[in-house]
C-alpha positions as MATLAB code, in Angstrom:
seq = 'MTKTRLKNTLIIFLIAIIAISTISIVSAADITISPTTPGGVKQAIETANPGDTILLENGVYKGIDNTEIQINKNINIKGKGSNVVMDGQGKNRAFDIQGVKVSVTKIKFTNGYNKYQGGTINLIGGSLTVSSCTFTNSKAKEFGGGSIYAENKCTVSVSKSTFTNNQGTYGGAIRMLSDGNSLTISSCTFKNNQAEAMVELFTQRIKVL';
ca = [
      44.021   15.713  -16.011;
      42.200   16.616  -12.879;
      39.588   18.152  -15.453;
      39.081   14.666  -17.127;
      38.902   12.632  -14.204;
      36.294   15.506  -12.472;
      33.956   14.770  -15.706;
      34.049   11.230  -15.895;
      33.196   10.982  -11.948;
      30.287   13.933  -12.416;
      28.905   11.566  -15.705;
      29.004    8.484  -13.692;
      27.375    9.975  -10.529;
      24.352   10.803  -12.712;
      24.171    7.517  -14.612;
      23.880    6.141  -11.008;
      21.246    8.505   -9.900;
      19.117    7.929  -13.163;
      19.247    4.039  -12.276;
      18.189    4.428   -9.034;
      15.344    6.833  -10.481;
      14.602    4.372  -12.640;
      14.233    1.394  -10.256;
      12.310    3.115   -7.948;
       9.757    4.140  -10.340;
       9.528    0.403  -11.451;
       9.384   -0.978   -8.161;
       6.001    0.114   -7.448;
       3.607   -1.335   -9.738;
      -0.373   -1.580  -10.557;
      -1.549   -4.841  -11.043;
      -5.019   -5.343  -11.691;
      -6.777   -9.228  -11.703;
     -10.458  -10.108  -11.947;
     -12.262  -13.131  -10.303;
     -11.433  -15.414  -13.519;
      -7.542  -14.595  -13.287;
      -5.449  -17.989  -13.056;
      -3.783  -17.945   -9.425;
      -6.326  -15.399   -8.302;
      -5.189  -12.846   -5.627;
      -2.958  -15.583   -3.843;
      -0.348  -15.729   -7.334;
      -0.656  -12.116   -7.969;
       0.172  -11.231   -4.043;
       3.063  -13.590   -4.181;
       4.370  -12.568   -7.664;
       4.312   -8.699   -6.833;
       7.173   -6.688   -5.445;
       7.191   -4.969   -2.091;
       5.151   -1.812   -2.802;
       3.091   -2.619   -5.793;
      -1.096   -2.262   -5.465;
      -3.190   -5.455   -6.564;
      -6.056   -4.068   -8.034;
      -9.541   -6.151   -7.696;
     -12.224   -6.036  -10.729;
     -16.069   -6.522   -9.480;
     -16.646   -9.807   -8.792;
     -16.542  -12.390   -6.435;
     -13.235  -13.877   -5.005;
     -13.203  -17.173   -3.327;
     -11.851  -20.857   -3.050;
      -8.259  -21.803   -2.159;
      -6.631  -19.343   -4.895;
      -8.192  -16.306   -2.900;
      -8.397  -16.998    0.681;
      -5.808  -18.147    3.391;
      -2.986  -15.926    1.402;
       0.020  -15.202    3.451;
       1.204  -11.668    3.264;
       5.106  -11.277    3.880;
       5.810   -8.530    2.439;
       4.413   -4.494    2.077;
       1.414   -4.600   -0.398;
      -1.746   -2.144   -1.149;
      -5.232   -4.365   -2.065;
      -7.717   -2.142   -3.446;
     -11.451   -2.997   -5.215;
     -11.083   -1.326   -8.409;
     -14.819   -1.133   -8.979;
     -17.804   -1.119   -6.167;
     -18.570   -4.784   -6.201;
     -15.701   -6.248   -4.841;
     -16.585   -9.296   -2.836;
     -13.558  -11.651   -1.320;
     -15.767  -14.649    0.313;
     -14.439  -17.261    2.866;
     -17.865  -19.513    2.188;
     -17.632  -19.675    6.231;
     -14.253  -22.017    5.694;
     -11.445  -19.876    5.279;
     -10.144  -16.489    6.274;
      -8.980  -13.880    3.923;
      -5.356  -12.865    4.838;
      -2.927  -13.949    7.062;
      -0.210  -10.530    7.990;
       3.150  -11.281    9.055;
       5.495   -8.561   10.420;
       4.600   -6.135    7.760;
       2.737   -2.998    6.384;
      -0.808   -4.040    4.355;
      -3.816   -1.386    3.049;
      -6.945   -2.887    1.707;
      -9.596   -0.153    0.593;
     -13.012   -0.742   -0.794;
     -13.576   -4.643   -0.674;
     -16.403   -6.308    0.768;
     -15.289   -9.077    2.948;
     -17.881  -11.879    3.885;
     -18.304  -15.223    5.277;
     -14.755  -15.584    6.821;
     -13.723  -18.214    9.099;
     -11.161  -19.544   11.514;
     -11.217  -21.579   14.405;
      -9.071  -19.586   16.640;
      -8.122  -16.016   15.455;
      -9.520  -13.463   13.054;
     -11.724  -14.886   10.698;
     -10.861  -12.079    8.109;
      -7.368  -10.536    8.766;
      -5.215  -12.052   11.519;
      -2.335   -9.569   11.421;
       0.777  -10.856   14.327;
       3.298   -7.466   13.683;
       3.270   -4.593   11.479;
       0.520   -2.720   10.473;
      -3.312   -2.823    8.947;
      -5.202   -0.004    7.060;
      -8.183   -0.586    6.496;
     -10.903    1.897    4.740;
     -13.948    1.905    3.001;
     -14.702   -2.267    3.358;
     -17.466   -4.361    4.869;
     -17.200   -6.991    6.763;
     -19.966   -9.434    7.332;
     -21.224  -12.415    8.770;
     -17.235  -13.663    9.814;
     -16.599  -15.716   13.059;
     -13.373  -16.469   14.822;
     -13.469  -19.277   17.549;
     -11.052  -19.349   20.582;
      -9.288  -16.372   20.686;
     -11.850  -14.245   19.161;
     -11.505  -11.293   16.370;
     -14.518  -12.287   14.237;
     -13.410   -9.624   11.895;
      -9.939   -8.854   12.185;
      -7.703   -9.941   15.142;
      -3.919   -8.381   15.777;
      -1.107   -8.780   18.615;
       2.612   -8.097   19.056;
       3.633   -4.283   18.629;
       1.257   -3.740   15.646;
      -0.732   -0.635   14.415;
      -4.199   -0.935   13.426;
      -6.270    1.767   11.670;
      -9.833    1.337   10.324;
     -11.765    3.880    8.583;
     -15.158    4.585    6.591;
     -15.865    0.672    7.173;
     -18.763   -1.269    8.176;
     -19.032   -4.173   10.508;
     -21.651   -6.536   10.820;
     -22.834   -9.859   11.915;
     -19.480  -11.020   12.969;
     -18.798  -12.955   15.841;
     -15.731  -14.040   18.384;
     -15.808  -15.374   21.436;
     -13.868  -12.134   22.589;
     -14.112   -9.469   20.338;
     -16.962   -9.666   17.745;
     -15.679   -7.340   15.256;
     -11.993   -6.680   16.171;
     -10.132   -7.933   18.794;
      -6.477   -6.713   20.041;
      -4.167   -7.959   22.603;
      -0.512   -7.896   23.937;
       1.444   -4.485   24.638;
       2.642   -2.327   22.764;
      -0.465   -2.000   20.304;
      -2.357    1.065   18.381;
      -5.839    0.819   17.240;
      -8.189    4.004   15.476;
     -11.052    3.432   14.303;
     -12.698    6.923   12.643;
     -16.161    6.634   10.833;
     -16.910    3.179   11.315;
     -20.331    1.397   11.611;
     -20.895   -1.427   14.000;
     -23.695   -3.419   14.306;
     -25.403   -6.986   15.639;
     -21.620   -7.969   16.684;
     -21.765  -10.688   18.886;
     -18.910  -11.090   21.526;
     -18.062  -10.110   25.158;
     -16.506   -7.120   23.765;
     -17.156   -5.441   20.098;
     -13.965   -4.201   20.282;
     -11.176   -5.344   22.593;
      -7.744   -3.827   23.630;
      -5.922   -4.880   26.398;
      -3.115   -2.622   27.867;
      -3.312   -0.308   25.452;
      -5.138    2.708   24.603;
      -8.141    2.694   21.552;
      -8.625    6.108   19.475;
     -12.169    6.349   18.275;
     -12.240    9.297   16.072;
];
């Protein structure tokens, strides 16, 4: 009787392990879209599961379906081709990130705008990893951060990226403020970004590699 119970217990345990493994495998998926996909980047992110990767085909992503996107889950956004453009058309920023972990790779951001902060990306808490991206002709007015604005105990890492002709009242390219933040910049180029400081960081360190 004891052996039978032990055998049944082992079987149940193995089934549970297989079920958990299956869930973890399907929980992270790649979702590929193009500029003509209904709902655009906004809908792709809304319907994705935490940890998924949104892959963008070549082309220009603009309009209400591809700007002013609220991100409240861990997500990866990656250009699948070499000419993936997110265009704010001088009216909108791309992403507003609230307390989650987001990575952005191989995207050309242009013409972003916000009246207050973060012309292209606004990060409040959480973390942002940017790799192999370009930011051009974006603007944030009152609080600055022409391309990226970050605050509230967040972590930002930017590598192999270029910032050109961006404007912010403070921080033409990047502005970071409030205690407990960390900003790391590696192999990046900054050119003609206009503000009191190209990269501004209050009370915390900036690490340039």
